[in-house]
C-alpha positions as a printed Julia matrix, in Angstrom:
312×3 Matrix{Float64}:
 32.31  -13.14  48.65
 32.72   -9.78  50.53
 34.91   -6.95  49.26
 36.84   -4.66  50.93
 35.44   -1.44  52.29
 37.57    1.79  51.37
 39.46    3.02  53.94
 37.75    6.1   55.69
 39.32    9.05  57.17
 38.21    8.23  60.78
 40.28    7.58  63.94
 39.9     5.33  66.87
 38.93    7.09  70.42
 40.8     5.88  73.32
 39.43    4.55  76.4
 40.39    2.86  79.73
 39.52    0.07  81.76
 40.71   -0.64  85.51
 42.1    -4.16  86.13
 43.23   -6.13  89.09
 46.95   -6.02  89.77
 49.44   -3.22  90.94
 51.03   -0.74  88.6
 54.33    0.64  88.44
 53.18    3.72  89.63
 52.32    2.31  93.1
 48.4     2.15  92.5
 46.82   -1.5   93.56
 45.29   -1.52  90.3
 46.04   -0.73  86.81
 44.81    0.48  83.94
 44.53   -1.18  80.4
 43.87    1.32  77.38
 41.96    0.26  74.23
 41.08    1.64  70.81
 37.43    1.67  69.74
 36.48    2.09  66.23
 32.68    2.22  65.22
 29.32    2.77  66.9
 30.09    2.15  70.63
 25.95    1.06  71.01
 26.88   -1.56  68.54
 26.6    -5.14  70.36
 28.61   -6.77  67.54
 31.89   -6.73  68.92
 35.01   -7.72  67.52
 38.2    -7.97  69.86
 41.55   -7.47  68.13
 44.58   -8.17  70.35
 48.17   -7.79  69.09
 51.17   -9.53  69.46
 53.93   -9.8   71.99
 55.71   -6.18  71.62
 53.17   -4.48  69.78
 49.97   -2.35  70.39
 46.46   -2.06  69.46
 47.02    0.09  66.69
 48.65   -2.48  64.87
 44.73   -3.17  63.45
 44.15    0.17  62.1
 43.59   -1.11  58.38
 41.53   -3.95  59.59
 39.34   -2.04  61.99
 38.63    0.66  59.55
 37.32   -2.32  57.14
 35.13   -3.66  59.7
 34.05   -0.59  61.61
 30.81   -0.3   59.81
 29.69   -3.7   60.73
 31.16   -4.3   64.14
 32.63   -2.2   67.34
 35.98   -2.84  66.72
 37.8    -2.91  70.32
 41.53   -2.98  70.16
 43.48   -3.09  73.46
 47.15   -2.04  74.14
 48.04   -5.35  76.48
 49.27   -4.04  79.88
 52.99   -2.71  79.61
 52.37   -1.53  75.96
 51.06    1.4   73.95
 48.97    3.65  76.49
 48.42    1.09  79.14
 50.27    0.97  82.68
 53.3    -1.02  83.39
 53.11   -3.59  86.11
 54.57   -3.7   89.6
 55.79   -7.2   89.37
 57.35   -8.34  86.0
 56.52  -11.76  86.88
 52.98  -10.82  86.27
 53.44  -10.37  82.53
 51.76  -13.69  81.65
 49.01  -14.69  79.88
 46.48  -15.21  82.9
 47.1   -11.67  83.57
 46.34  -10.39  80.3
 42.88  -12.65  80.2
 41.89  -10.99  83.53
 42.37   -8.13  82.03
 40.22   -8.58  78.88
 37.33  -10.04  81.3
 37.68   -6.51  82.96
 37.16   -4.89  79.42
 34.09   -7.16  78.36
 32.46   -6.36  81.34
 32.85   -2.76  80.83
 31.51   -3.26  77.48
 28.75   -5.2   79.03
 28.14   -2.51  81.36
 28.13    0.48  78.56
 25.63   -1.83  76.75
 23.35   -2.38  79.8
 23.66   -6.12  78.95
 23.25   -8.7   81.85
 23.59  -11.54  79.39
 26.84  -12.77  78.02
 28.02  -10.82  74.81
 28.84  -12.98  71.58
 32.16  -11.8   70.38
 34.52  -12.33  67.45
 37.98  -12.43  68.14
 41.26  -11.77  66.11
 44.37  -12.49  67.95
 47.99  -11.91  66.43
 50.46  -14.41  68.36
 50.1   -13.41  71.97
 46.96  -11.95  71.07
 45.56  -15.64  69.89
 46.75  -17.27  72.85
 45.12  -14.6   75.22
 41.74  -15.51  73.14
 42.61  -19.35  73.98
 42.9   -18.4   77.96
 39.69  -16.6   77.5
 37.91  -19.26  76.09
 38.28  -21.41  78.93
 36.23  -19.1   80.89
 32.71  -19.91  81.53
 30.42  -17.24  79.72
 29.2   -16.32  83.24
 32.47  -15.51  84.35
 34.13  -13.89  81.19
 30.97  -11.94  80.23
 30.97  -13.29  76.75
 31.18  -16.34  74.53
 33.44  -16.69  71.06
 31.61  -16.99  67.96
 34.07  -16.89  65.65
 38.09  -16.94  66.28
 40.72  -15.72  64.01
 44.34  -17.23  65.14
 46.81  -15.15  63.21
 49.94  -17.24  63.15
 49.94  -19.08  66.25
 49.01  -22.36  67.64
 49.45  -24.69  70.23
 53.05  -25.86  69.31
 55.41  -22.83  69.75
 59.26  -23.85  67.93
 61.3   -22.94  70.58
 63.92  -21.2   68.35
 61.42  -18.77  67.54
 60.7   -18.18  71.13
 64.49  -17.66  71.57
 64.88  -15.3   68.51
 62.32  -12.93  69.95
 63.46  -13.2   73.71
 67.14  -12.21  72.09
 65.93   -8.6   71.23
 63.25   -8.2   73.55
 63.38   -5.58  76.27
 66.83   -4.42  75.22
 67.39   -0.61  75.7
 67.71    1.1   72.22
 67.13    4.43  71.23
 67.15    6.44  68.0
 67.7     9.62  66.72
 64.53    9.84  64.56
 61.45    7.99  63.72
 62.99    6.74  60.31
 65.92    5.07  62.24
 63.43    3.62  64.78
 61.51    1.99  61.78
 64.59    1.01  60.12
 65.65   -0.79  63.3
 62.26   -2.53  63.65
 62.25   -3.69  60.62
 65.59   -5.21  61.12
 64.0    -7.43  63.71
 60.6    -7.83  62.02
 61.24   -8.8   58.11
 59.04  -11.87  58.94
 56.01   -9.57  58.67
 56.66   -9.51  54.92
 56.34   -6.75  52.17
 55.36   -3.25  53.25
 55.69   -0.02  51.61
 58.09    2.64  53.4
 54.76    4.28  54.42
 52.88    1.16  55.34
 56.04    0.44  57.71
 56.64    4.13  59.08
 52.72    4.02  60.13
 52.78    0.78  61.78
 56.08    1.86  63.85
 55.03    5.39  64.87
 52.34    4.2   67.72
 55.58    1.84  68.88
 57.54    5.12  69.57
 58.03    7.68  72.38
 60.38   10.51  73.3
 62.91    9.96  75.74
 62.89   11.82  78.94
 65.26   14.43  77.65
 63.47   14.77  74.36
 66.71   14.14  72.31
 66.03   10.37  71.38
 63.12    8.0   70.45
 62.62    5.03  72.27
 60.59    1.92  72.07
 57.49    2.33  74.3
 56.96   -0.9   76.28
 57.98   -2.16  79.74
 61.46   -3.75  78.93
 59.92   -6.31  81.71
 57.67   -7.68  79.36
 60.69  -10.18  78.69
 60.97  -11.49  81.78
 58.97  -14.68  81.1
 61.29  -15.45  78.26
 64.34  -15.63  80.81
 65.22  -19.2   81.33
 62.79  -20.48  78.47
 63.65  -24.21  78.04
 62.41  -26.89  75.85
 60.86  -28.76  79.05
 58.79  -25.58  79.81
 57.73  -25.16  76.1
 56.52  -29.02  75.82
 54.47  -28.43  78.98
 52.85  -25.35  77.6
 52.09  -27.3   74.46
 50.18  -29.98  75.96
 48.03  -27.64  77.95
 47.15  -25.38  74.95
 46.47  -28.33  72.76
 43.93  -29.28  75.31
 42.39  -25.84  75.22
 42.43  -25.68  71.38
 40.54  -28.86  71.17
 37.99  -27.9   73.49
 36.91  -24.61  71.17
 33.29  -25.1   70.15
 33.46  -21.89  67.8
 34.66  -21.58  64.2
 38.27  -20.72  63.78
 40.23  -19.4   61.11
 44.01  -19.99  60.88
 46.45  -17.43  59.29
 49.78  -18.41  58.63
 52.94  -16.59  57.07
 54.08  -19.73  54.8
 57.62  -18.98  56.1
 56.52  -18.5   59.68
 59.33  -19.9   62.34
 56.73  -19.6   64.8
 53.9   -21.6   63.58
 55.4   -24.74  61.58
 53.41  -26.5   58.67
 52.8   -29.69  60.73
 51.42  -27.85  63.5
 48.81  -25.71  60.98
 47.96  -29.07  59.52
 47.13  -30.93  62.72
 44.95  -27.74  63.71
 42.79  -28.39  60.72
 42.12  -31.92  61.64
 41.45  -32.07  65.28
 39.46  -29.89  67.92
 37.24  -27.11  65.8
 39.13  -27.97  62.6
 40.07  -24.85  61.78
 39.95  -23.24  58.2
 43.7   -22.55  57.02
 44.83  -19.8   54.58
 48.64  -19.22  54.19
 50.37  -16.29  52.72
 53.34  -16.78  50.71
 56.36  -14.47  51.18
 55.43  -13.89  54.97
 56.84  -15.35  58.19
 55.75  -14.45  61.41
 53.23  -12.78  61.61
 51.12  -11.33  58.98
 50.49   -7.87  59.81
 46.65   -7.89  58.4
 47.29   -4.78  56.34
 47.46   -6.54  52.74
 44.13   -6.66  51.14
 44.58  -10.46  50.81
 44.78  -10.87  54.66
 42.05   -8.38  55.13
 39.71  -10.11  52.85
 40.26  -13.53  54.31
 39.19  -12.13  57.45
 36.19  -10.39  56.28
 35.06  -13.59  54.22
 35.3   -15.44  57.54
 33.76  -13.14  59.97
 30.95  -11.64  57.66
 27.92  -13.45  56.41
């Protein structure tokens, strides 16, 4: 069993890739920011893609643990973090995000001077897992890569409507805070499913999500409120239609899959998780007690589970 490397005093570097689709600034394209850990010449690449309202620095602990083996690439999905905001709110959809990941992979290939598709591993938390599923449907000649190993973090083909509505209830609401700590306390109030964290861990997770307001007097959540647009008008019928399509994609996976689940998750239910172990790629399932949606991949046991799956 592999052990967790001690967290090193290193920091990622910030890069950008130009993607198709107009930005809020009026440009015909938009830029997606991404954080890179490890040797940029390393062809062994691990893509870590975050959840709905989060950003790439969520993976700091995991990336530090794996940066000696991989080049770990952690995008800020468009509309979040240091990435541009989109001109069209309706474009905040998985198909847009998949296209951005293709542009990123093609840029990584160019940096490595590779003509053949890359072989990459993927860790996707919630929305990041759905983006990975979408990416998997593309031929390697189009996407620029094939998936070798895939970690789905608390997400699957069936997403409980009640959880989606819960997320939509707070997503995109205009809120501001007088301090970083007040903002962190608010984020904790809507994220208790993430499981136990020390005050320091939670503040470190919260800081990258915050920016000063225009007048400098307050702290605000730094994502485009319009990312909530796809949740408006969410219906049971739409959720069921999406589920059928996602099962087809999941069943077609040919790579190894590790499924992580918070035992108290309200998004990925236990029956769906068990079904994912019995069909398609027959995922290996690991559950974490005392955690809901979604494991933050900071705790040692969560990092160990991923390392043991990814590394020989």
